[in-house]
Every structure is written in structure tokens, then in C-alpha cells.
C-alpha positions as CSV (number, residue, x, y, z in Angstrom):
1,M,-52.5,23.0,-1.5
2,T,-54.0,20.4,1.1
3,C,-56.8,20.2,-0.3
4,L,-54.9,20.4,-3.9
5,L,-52.5,17.4,-2.8
6,A,-55.1,15.6,-0.9
7,I,-53.2,15.2,2.1
8,A,-54.1,16.0,6.0
9,P,-53.0,18.6,6.9
10,S,-51.1,17.3,9.2
11,S,-48.9,15.5,6.9
12,Y,-48.4,18.7,4.8
13,H,-46.7,20.6,7.7
14,Y,-44.4,17.4,8.4
15,H,-42.9,17.5,5.3
16,H,-42.6,20.7,5.0
17,A,-40.6,21.2,8.2
18,R,-38.6,19.0,7.0
19,L,-37.9,20.8,3.4
20,G,-34.0,21.6,3.4
21,V,-33.1,19.3,5.9
22,D,-29.8,17.0,5.2
23,K,-30.3,13.6,6.7
24,Y,-26.9,12.9,6.5
25,A,-24.9,16.4,7.7
26,G,-23.7,14.2,10.6
27,L,-22.1,11.6,9.0
28,R,-20.7,14.0,6.6
29,A,-18.6,15.8,8.9
30,E,-18.0,12.0,10.1
31,V,-16.6,10.8,6.5
32,A,-14.8,14.7,6.0
33,G,-13.0,13.3,9.5
34,A,-12.0,9.8,8.5
35,F,-10.6,11.0,5.2
36,A,-8.5,13.8,6.8
37,D,-7.2,11.5,9.5
38,S,-6.2,9.4,6.5
39,K,-4.2,12.3,4.5
40,G,-6.5,12.0,1.7
41,R,-5.7,8.3,1.4
42,Y,-8.7,5.9,1.9
43,G,-11.0,5.7,-0.6
44,Y,-15.2,5.0,0.2
45,R,-14.9,1.3,1.1
46,R,-11.9,2.4,3.8
47,I,-14.4,5.2,5.0
48,K,-16.9,3.1,5.5
49,A,-15.2,0.3,7.0
50,V,-13.2,3.0,9.3
51,L,-16.6,4.6,10.3
52,K,-18.7,1.2,10.7
53,T,-21.4,2.7,9.6
54,G,-24.7,0.8,8.7
55,V,-25.5,3.2,6.0
56,S,-24.4,1.6,2.2
57,E,-20.7,2.1,0.3
58,K,-23.2,3.8,-2.4
59,V,-24.1,6.8,0.3
60,V,-20.9,7.1,1.3
61,R,-19.5,7.2,-2.1
62,R,-22.4,9.8,-2.9
63,I,-21.3,11.9,0.1
64,M,-17.6,11.8,-0.8
65,A,-18.3,13.0,-4.0
66,E,-20.8,15.9,-3.3
67,E,-17.8,16.9,-1.0
68,G,-14.7,16.8,-3.3
69,L,-13.0,14.0,-1.8
70,V,-12.0,12.2,-4.3
71,A,-9.0,9.7,-5.0
72,H,-5.8,10.2,-7.1
73,A,-5.3,8.0,-9.9
74,P,-2.5,5.9,-10.2
75,K,0.6,7.2,-12.7
76,R,2.7,4.9,-14.6
77,R,5.6,4.2,-12.8
78,R,8.9,4.1,-15.0
79,Y,12.1,3.1,-13.6
80,S,14.1,0.0,-14.5
81,S,17.0,-1.9,-13.0
82,Y,17.2,-4.4,-16.0
83,E,21.0,-4.3,-17.1
84,G,20.6,-7.6,-19.4
85,E,21.2,-11.4,-18.6
86,T,24.3,-10.6,-16.2
87,T,24.1,-14.6,-14.3
88,P,21.7,-17.2,-14.6
89,A,18.3,-16.3,-13.7
90,P,16.0,-18.6,-11.2
91,A,12.8,-20.4,-12.1
92,N,9.5,-18.4,-11.5
93,L,8.3,-20.1,-8.4
94,V,5.8,-17.5,-7.9
95,D,3.9,-18.3,-10.5
96,R,1.9,-14.6,-10.1
97,D,0.2,-16.3,-6.6
98,F,1.0,-13.9,-3.9
99,T,-0.6,-15.4,-1.2
100,A,0.6,-17.3,1.6
101,E,-0.7,-19.2,4.3
102,R,1.4,-17.9,6.9
103,P,4.3,-15.6,7.3
104,N,8.0,-15.7,6.2
105,E,7.0,-18.1,3.6
106,K,6.9,-16.0,0.4
107,W,8.8,-12.6,0.0
108,L,8.4,-10.1,-2.9
109,T,11.0,-7.3,-3.5
110,D,11.7,-4.5,-6.3
111,I,12.8,-1.3,-6.0
112,S,11.2,2.3,-7.3
113,E,12.3,5.6,-7.3
114,I,10.8,8.7,-5.9
115,K,11.5,12.2,-7.3
116,A,12.3,14.9,-4.7
117,R,13.8,19.0,-6.0
118,D,17.2,18.0,-5.8
119,G,17.3,14.5,-7.2
120,K,16.1,11.2,-7.0
121,V,15.1,8.8,-3.6
122,Y,15.3,5.0,-4.4
123,L,13.3,2.7,-2.2
124,S,13.6,-1.2,-1.5
125,P,11.1,-2.9,0.2
126,M,11.0,-6.3,1.3
127,I,6.7,-7.4,1.3
128,D,5.7,-10.4,2.9
129,C,2.8,-12.3,0.5
130,F,0.9,-13.4,3.9
131,D,-0.4,-9.8,4.8
132,G,1.4,-7.3,2.7
133,K,3.5,-6.4,5.6
134,I,7.0,-4.2,5.2
135,V,9.2,-6.8,7.2
136,A,11.8,-4.5,6.0
137,Y,13.1,-1.6,3.8
138,T,15.7,0.4,2.6
139,A,16.2,4.3,1.1
140,G,19.4,6.2,-0.3
141,F,19.7,8.3,-3.4
142,S,22.1,5.7,-5.6
143,P,19.7,2.5,-6.8
144,N,23.0,0.6,-6.1
145,A,23.8,-3.1,-4.8
146,E,23.9,-2.1,-1.2
147,L,20.9,-0.6,-1.4
148,A,19.4,-4.2,-1.9
149,N,21.7,-5.8,0.2
150,R,21.4,-4.2,3.1
151,M,17.8,-4.6,2.5
152,L,17.7,-8.0,2.4
153,E,20.3,-8.1,5.5
154,K,17.4,-6.3,7.7
155,A,14.7,-8.6,6.8
156,A,17.1,-11.7,7.3
157,S,17.2,-10.3,10.8
158,T,13.9,-10.3,11.3
159,L,13.7,-14.3,10.9
160,P,12.6,-16.7,13.9
161,G,13.8,-20.0,14.2
162,N,14.2,-21.7,11.3
163,A,12.0,-19.5,8.8
164,R,13.8,-19.3,5.4
165,P,11.2,-17.9,2.8
166,L,10.9,-17.9,-1.1
167,V,12.1,-14.4,-2.2
168,H,11.0,-13.7,-5.6
169,S,12.1,-10.4,-7.8
170,D,12.3,-8.9,-11.4
171,R,15.7,-9.5,-13.0
172,G,17.2,-6.5,-11.6
173,C,20.9,-6.5,-11.4
174,H,20.6,-6.1,-8.1
175,Y,19.3,-9.2,-7.2
176,R,21.7,-11.2,-9.9
177,W,25.3,-9.7,-8.5
178,P,27.2,-11.7,-6.1
179,G,26.8,-9.6,-3.0
180,W,23.1,-10.4,-3.6
181,L,23.7,-14.2,-4.5
182,G,25.9,-14.7,-1.2
183,L,23.6,-13.3,0.7
184,M,20.7,-15.5,-0.3
185,E,23.0,-18.4,0.4
186,R,24.3,-17.3,3.8
187,F,20.5,-16.9,5.1
188,G,19.4,-20.1,3.3
189,L,16.6,-18.6,1.1
190,T,15.4,-19.5,-2.4
191,R,15.5,-17.2,-5.0
192,S,12.7,-16.9,-7.6
193,M,12.5,-14.6,-10.6
194,S,10.0,-12.9,-12.8
195,A,10.3,-13.3,-16.4
196,K,12.2,-11.0,-19.0
197,G,10.4,-7.5,-19.4
198,C,7.2,-9.2,-17.8
199,S,5.8,-6.7,-14.8
200,P,2.9,-8.5,-14.1
201,D,5.2,-11.5,-12.5
202,N,5.6,-9.0,-9.8
203,A,2.7,-7.5,-9.2
204,A,1.8,-7.3,-5.8
205,A,5.1,-5.3,-5.2
206,E,4.4,-3.1,-8.2
207,G,1.2,-2.6,-7.0
208,F,3.0,-1.3,-3.6
209,F,4.7,1.1,-5.3
210,G,1.7,2.5,-7.1
211,R,-0.4,2.5,-3.8
212,M,2.4,4.4,-1.8
213,K,2.4,6.8,-5.0
214,T,-1.1,7.1,-5.5
215,E,-2.0,7.6,-1.5
216,A,0.9,10.0,-0.6
217,V,3.9,10.8,-3.1
218,Y,1.7,12.5,-5.6
219,P,-0.9,14.3,-3.8
220,E,1.7,15.5,-1.5
221,K,4.2,16.4,-3.6
222,W,7.3,14.8,-2.5
223,E,8.8,16.2,-5.8
224,E,8.5,19.3,-4.0
225,H,10.7,18.1,-1.0
226,T,14.6,18.0,-0.9
227,R,15.7,14.3,-0.6
228,N,16.4,14.3,3.0
229,E,12.9,15.1,3.4
230,V,11.5,12.5,1.2
231,L,13.8,9.9,3.2
232,A,11.6,11.0,6.5
233,L,8.6,11.1,4.2
234,V,9.2,7.4,2.9
235,D,9.6,6.2,7.2
236,E,6.4,8.0,7.9
237,Y,4.4,6.2,4.9
238,I,5.8,3.0,5.4
239,R,5.0,3.0,9.6
240,W,1.6,4.0,8.6
241,Y,1.3,1.5,6.1
242,N,2.6,-1.5,8.8
243,H,0.4,0.0,11.3
244,E,-2.7,1.7,10.3
245,R,-3.8,1.3,6.9
246,I,-6.6,-1.5,6.6
247,K,-7.1,-3.8,4.1
248,Q,-10.0,-5.5,3.2
249,S,-8.9,-8.9,2.8
250,L,-7.1,-8.8,6.6
251,G,-11.1,-7.8,7.6
252,W,-10.5,-4.1,7.5
253,M,-7.3,-4.4,9.6
254,S,-3.9,-3.4,9.1
255,P,-0.9,-6.0,8.5
256,V,0.5,-5.0,12.4
257,Q,-3.4,-5.7,13.6
258,Y,-3.7,-8.1,11.8
259,R,-1.2,-10.3,13.0
260,Q,-1.9,-9.1,16.8
261,S,-5.2,-10.3,16.3
262,Q,-3.8,-13.6,15.7
263,G,-1.9,-13.7,18.1
264,M,1.4,-13.6,15.8
265,A,3.1,-10.1,16.7
266,A,3.5,-8.4,20.3
């Protein structure tokens, strides 16, 4: 064989000894562990960031594909709270710019439904455009005004000093009824609204719901749980999202970790 291949015997024995050896065996175990730690919510970019490995994203992606560690595809969101032009709508001051230079400068809100075994759960979060942190949220069994109003009060209670963020929403009825308008005025907050029937105008809020459902709701089959169990799952996910879920835009840190690194949080 060495004569046929025209190579030295030592080279033949070296390569023969390496046949069947997986040089990524150790990395495979680390990738599988990191994927499990994320509860199956991380794709190959976040897995690579977590492991801080020197191999390329292409290698990590191939390993995940070979091991069947595949991300779930998002599904379409259908819930809408629009009930017509009940009160005059303010201008769209965000204009699809979902960035902010500092915390509590620009907030986004919306309401989404989550199916449960015995009904539905509705989630109303307030999202900070600075880093995507969920400033406050409420969840309940009815998408009523009390759900949105209570969330706004919780969010406003977190504001330091004289911070007065812009609050952007879609044209849902919750944000046009007297209770919401009164709270906005009491806290000195500025209103902004999407155009009628234009979901891209509030895309960052829609994006949060999409990520939550893709990463947790659908793959973990929340629809097989009771509504009370889903409430607990919502709490767990948002806590994980704020404190542990890393983002490339934040240097592969979570919102809370990023604020701590910037001296903005304890």
C-alpha cells in the first residue's frame, strides 16, 4: 500500500491510526450541553458565543445539524385588539426607528395571546428600545383595559428621577380608552402610535412575541398546560429573557448583564 500510494510507511500508519476519529467529539458534547442549557432556544450563533470556541460558526452549525439540534420556525401571530378609531390617534413618532441611546428613552408595548389547555392567556409587556429589556409586564385571562393599565403603572414605577420615555403602541383599543390616556398624562409620558393595520410600525414588539413563541411556547407545547401553568411559564421565560438570553447587539450579553457592564444596574 505504501508503494502504491508512494508515501513513507510512517505516514501510512499515522493516517491509518486516525481513521474513525472524530476531532470534534469534545465540541459535540459541549454544543449539546449548551443547547440543553438554553432549553433548545439557541441557534448556532448564540451557541458559539456561549462556548467562546475558536472554531467557525459553520462548524458549529454543521455539528448542530448532524446532532439534530434544529431551531423551530416561527408561526404567524393572529391576535388583534383593534376596534376601530375610538379616539384620535397621535402621530407615529417612532417611525420604525427601534433604537435608543439610553434606557427609558423609548418604550414599546403590545398585547399577544397564548393558547392554553383550558383557554387563553394574554401578555402585555413594556419593552425598552435601548436593549430590549422587558421593563414590566402583566399577564391574565382577558385582554381588557385593566391588563394594559396595570402594566403601564408597573412600568412607570421603575422610572428613575425625571425620565419620561416615549411610549409607542399599535392602534389597539387598550391604548385609546380613558384609563390609559389618564395614566399617560399622570406620568407625563408621550404617546406614539402605528398606522392603522401596519404591523411593521411596531415590529420590535411583534419580534419579541415571535421569539418567545418560537423559543418556548410552541416547542414546549404550552397549549397542553393549564392557564395558571402558562402564567408561571411566562414569568420564567421573561426572567430568563432579561437575565440570561444573550444578544449579539449587546456583545453577547443579556439586557441585565449589559446594563451591569455599563454601570446602569446593580
